[in-house]
One Martini backbone bead per residue (centre of mass of N, CA, C, O) as a GRO file, in nm:
protein
  203
    1MET     BB    1  -0.305  10.757   1.895
    2LYS     BB    2  -0.289  10.882   2.206
    3LEU     BB    3  -0.387  11.239   2.308
    4TRP     BB    4  -0.426  11.140   2.614
    5HIS     BB    5  -0.357  11.158   2.985
    6ARG     BB    6  -0.409  11.061   3.287
    7THR     BB    7  -0.353  11.166   3.625
    8ASN     BB    8  -0.221  11.174   3.983
    9ILE     BB    9  -0.215  11.465   4.028
   10ASP     BB   10  -0.229  11.683   4.304
   11ILE     BB   11  -0.512  11.935   4.349
   12SER     BB   12  -0.654  11.963   4.639
   13ASP     BB   13  -0.407  12.201   4.734
   14CYS     BB   14  -0.332  12.457   4.497
   15TYR     BB   15  -0.468  12.713   4.587
   16LEU     BB   16  -0.534  13.010   4.663
   17PRO     BB   17  -0.691  13.170   4.892
   18GLY     BB   18  -1.009  13.249   4.764
   19LEU     BB   19  -1.027  13.149   4.484
   20ASP     BB   20  -1.192  13.286   4.189
   21MET     BB   21  -1.163  13.234   3.869
   22LYS     BB   22  -1.376  13.403   3.725
   23GLU     BB   23  -1.334  13.665   3.886
   24TYR     BB   24  -1.032  13.695   3.829
   25LEU     BB   25  -1.044  13.703   3.507
   26LEU     BB   26  -1.272  13.950   3.506
   27SER     BB   27  -1.093  14.140   3.619
   28GLU     BB   28  -0.949  14.433   3.550
   29ASN     BB   29  -0.652  14.359   3.616
   30THR     BB   30  -0.637  14.090   3.448
   31MET     BB   31  -0.730  14.203   3.180
   32GLN     BB   32  -0.488  14.406   3.151
   33LYS     BB   33  -0.244  14.199   3.191
   34HIS     BB   34  -0.347  13.886   3.062
   35ASN     BB   35  -0.521  13.940   2.821
   36THR     BB   36  -0.571  13.828   2.460
   37MET     BB   37  -0.887  13.737   2.465
   38PHE     BB   38  -1.233  13.875   2.414
   39MET     BB   39  -1.578  13.743   2.406
   40GLU     BB   40  -1.877  13.800   2.473
   41GLY     BB   41  -2.033  13.478   2.477
   42SER     BB   42  -1.759  13.299   2.409
   43GLY     BB   43  -1.447  13.406   2.509
   44GLY     BB   44  -1.109  13.337   2.653
   45ILE     BB   45  -0.756  13.453   2.697
   46TRP     BB   46  -0.491  13.368   2.935
   47ASN     BB   47  -0.167  13.474   3.079
   48ILE     BB   48  -0.060  13.321   3.379
   49PRO     BB   49   0.101  13.345   3.660
   50ALA     BB   50   0.129  13.098   3.890
   51VAL     BB   51   0.137  13.291   4.156
   52GLU     BB   52  -0.175  13.381   4.110
   53ILE     BB   53  -0.295  13.078   4.185
   54PHE     BB   54  -0.071  12.926   4.340
   55ASN     BB   55   0.084  12.764   4.584
   56ASP     BB   56   0.397  12.688   4.702
   57LYS     BB   57   0.350  12.380   4.734
   58PHE     BB   58   0.263  12.330   4.436
   59LEU     BB   59   0.508  12.450   4.291
   60GLY     BB   60   0.707  12.251   4.409
   61TYR     BB   61   0.582  11.993   4.323
   62MET     BB   62   0.600  12.052   4.013
   63HIS     BB   63   0.905  12.090   4.007
   64ASP     BB   64   0.972  11.793   4.090
   65ILE     BB   65   0.838  11.665   3.843
   66ALA     BB   66   0.955  11.868   3.590
   67LYS     BB   67   1.231  12.018   3.661
   68THR     BB   68   1.053  12.282   3.635
   69PRO     BB   69   0.894  12.552   3.598
   70ILE     BB   70   0.617  12.723   3.565
   71SER     BB   71   0.568  12.951   3.313
   72ILE     BB   72   0.249  12.911   3.245
   73VAL     BB   73  -0.109  12.992   3.251
   74ASN     BB   74  -0.345  12.877   3.050
   75CYS     BB   75  -0.654  13.037   3.000
   76PHE     BB   76  -0.985  12.902   2.921
   77MET     BB   77  -1.297  13.045   2.803
   78ARG     BB   78  -1.637  12.911   2.772
   79TRP     BB   79  -1.935  12.918   2.660
   80PRO     BB   80  -2.221  12.791   2.626
   81HIS     BB   81  -2.235  12.642   2.298
   82TYR     BB   82  -1.964  12.740   2.198
   83GLN     BB   83  -1.821  12.734   1.859
   84HIS     BB   84  -1.540  12.712   1.729
   85PRO     BB   85  -1.443  12.725   1.376
   86SER     BB   86  -1.158  12.626   1.476
   87ALA     BB   87  -0.852  12.458   1.455
   88HIS     BB   88  -0.537  12.389   1.644
   89TYR     BB   89  -0.185  12.446   1.688
   90ASP     BB   90   0.121  12.449   1.860
   91CYS     BB   91   0.372  12.700   1.796
   92TYR     BB   92   0.725  12.785   1.742
   93GLU     BB   93   0.992  13.030   1.693
   94TYR     BB   94   1.341  12.941   1.630
   95GLU     BB   95   1.561  13.071   1.432
   96GLY     BB   96   1.334  12.986   1.191
   97GLU     BB   97   1.215  12.750   1.358
   98VAL     BB   98   0.945  12.524   1.362
   99ILE     BB   99   0.786  12.432   1.667
  100GLN     BB  100   0.603  12.173   1.804
  101HIS     BB  101   0.407  12.169   2.081
  102GLY     BB  102   0.313  11.887   2.268
  103GLY     BB  103   0.194  12.010   2.570
  104GLY     BB  104  -0.045  11.987   2.847
  105LEU     BB  105  -0.167  12.054   3.173
  106ASN     BB  106  -0.507  11.972   3.230
  107TRP     BB  107  -0.792  12.153   3.384
  108CYS     BB  108  -1.094  12.220   3.559
  109TRP     BB  109  -1.252  12.425   3.774
  110GLU     BB  110  -1.513  12.274   3.689
  111PRO     BB  111  -1.738  12.092   3.593
  112ASP     BB  112  -1.728  11.902   3.277
  113ASN     BB  113  -1.911  11.860   2.933
  114ALA     BB  114  -1.675  11.873   2.744
  115ASP     BB  115  -1.485  11.829   2.444
  116MET     BB  116  -1.178  11.725   2.335
  117VAL     BB  117  -1.069  11.764   1.993
  118TRP     BB  118  -0.916  11.578   1.725
  119TYR     BB  119  -0.755  11.645   1.407
  120LYS     BB  120  -0.751  11.565   1.053
  121PRO     BB  121  -0.662  11.697   0.763
  122SER     BB  122  -0.673  11.728   0.460
  123ALA     BB  123  -0.451  11.773   0.197
  124ASP     BB  124  -0.645  12.037   0.087
  125ALA     BB  125  -0.636  12.216   0.316
  126ASP     BB  126  -0.690  12.539   0.468
  127ILE     BB  127  -0.402  12.657   0.606
  128THR     BB  128  -0.329  12.881   0.882
  129THR     BB  129  -0.061  13.120   0.940
  130GLU     BB  130   0.030  13.304   1.246
  131LYS     BB  131   0.161  13.561   1.412
  132ARG     BB  132   0.213  13.652   1.729
  133ARG     BB  133   0.381  13.646   2.002
  134ASN     BB  134   0.686  13.665   1.929
  135ILE     BB  135   0.718  13.310   1.893
  136GLU     BB  136   0.420  13.276   1.847
  137MET     BB  137   0.197  13.048   1.680
  138ASN     BB  138  -0.075  12.996   1.442
  139VAL     BB  139  -0.248  12.695   1.351
  140SER     BB  140  -0.527  12.665   1.118
  141VAL     BB  141  -0.864  12.509   1.081
  142ASP     BB  142  -1.150  12.443   0.963
  143ILE     BB  143  -1.453  12.317   1.075
  144ASP     BB  144  -1.547  12.017   0.904
  145ASP     BB  145  -1.634  11.726   0.715
  146THR     BB  146  -1.319  11.683   0.627
  147LEU     BB  147  -1.249  11.600   0.899
  148ILE     BB  148  -1.062  11.387   1.110
  149GLU     BB  149  -1.124  11.209   1.383
  150LEU     BB  150  -0.891  11.100   1.640
  151ASP     BB  151  -0.995  11.235   1.923
  152ARG     BB  152  -1.133  11.225   2.268
  153CYS     BB  153  -1.194  11.440   2.576
  154ASN     BB  154  -1.290  11.458   2.908
  155VAL     BB  155  -1.121  11.630   3.135
  156GLY     BB  156  -1.204  11.792   3.375
  157GLN     BB  157  -1.061  11.762   3.724
  158THR     BB  158  -0.828  11.602   3.582
  159PRO     BB  159  -0.510  11.579   3.530
  160THR     BB  160  -0.425  11.625   3.178
  161LEU     BB  161  -0.263  11.514   2.916
  162VAL     BB  162  -0.226  11.718   2.615
  163ASN     BB  163  -0.218  11.735   2.275
  164THR     BB  164  -0.083  12.035   2.088
  165SER     BB  165   0.033  11.921   1.789
  166GLU     BB  166  -0.265  11.887   1.719
  167PHE     BB  167  -0.549  11.936   1.606
  168HIS     BB  168  -0.776  12.145   1.810
  169SER     BB  169  -1.072  12.140   2.015
  170VAL     BB  170  -1.408  12.242   2.144
  171GLU     BB  171  -1.704  12.067   2.251
  172MET     BB  172  -1.970  12.204   2.352
  173ASN     BB  173  -2.208  12.267   2.605
  174ASP     BB  174  -2.406  12.366   2.904
  175ARG     BB  175  -2.117  12.466   3.011
  176MET     BB  176  -1.895  12.636   3.152
  177ARG     BB  177  -1.541  12.680   3.055
  178ILE     BB  178  -1.249  12.639   3.271
  179VAL     BB  179  -0.909  12.622   3.178
  180LEU     BB  180  -0.604  12.479   3.284
  181SER     BB  181  -0.271  12.536   3.136
  182LEU     BB  182   0.025  12.395   3.177
  183ARG     BB  183   0.352  12.551   3.134
  184PHE     BB  184   0.682  12.504   3.057
  185GLU     BB  185   1.048  12.555   3.032
  186TRP     BB  186   0.956  12.413   2.744
  187VAL     BB  187   0.989  12.288   2.399
  188VAL     BB  188   0.824  11.984   2.329
  189PRO     BB  189   0.742  11.692   2.253
  190TRP     BB  190   0.515  11.453   2.337
  191ASP     BB  191   0.719  11.225   2.424
  192GLN     BB  192   0.851  11.408   2.646
  193HIS     BB  193   0.609  11.443   2.821
  194LEU     BB  194   0.565  11.145   2.886
  195GLU     BB  195   0.844  11.116   3.026
  196VAL     BB  196   0.813  11.311   3.253
  197PHE     BB  197   0.506  11.179   3.347
  198LYS     BB  198   0.514  10.861   3.373
  199ASP     BB  199   0.471  10.824   3.704
  200TYR     BB  200   0.153  10.968   3.665
  201ILE     BB  201   0.024  10.779   3.462
  202VAL     BB  202  -0.309  10.603   3.441
  203ASP     BB  203  -0.445  10.650   3.112
   0.00000   0.00000   0.00000
């Protein structure tokens, strides 16, 4: 099963005028309002309202495609050569039921030479589940030689649907990586993501 698909979604004029993504993410205001994790020299995670990054034209364009607004933009920053020790998948809890969230629409702020990598753990792997904010949960497993690599993709600056319901991580190289991951106002499996974006998938 392929775990990513490139799209022809047009991001050539998507940002607010003058936006510098690194400067914006590291600003005191953004760190206080939207940062959920930050380690100097390693990386950080931000949950950003789409209106703080994208212009109205692009927000309308994406609403026409997805038939729902962008709920949040997950922004991930990693320093060159930093390797996070675990892989994870995205899931949420609704009324006691755990639902694996299928995907995100991802691209990088700048040229990217890292790979997003998906894994399958062994049957006896030590898998950790922890509750994060509200309904969000984190399911993770240490990256070691017992994991089976399922797929990999250099996302780059092309909007790419990526499967977030399988264990995944990023294999860094010598460039800093800032990725924008659009999430919409639904939590649905991978197949439904593919159905929503089927007219825009090119690979």
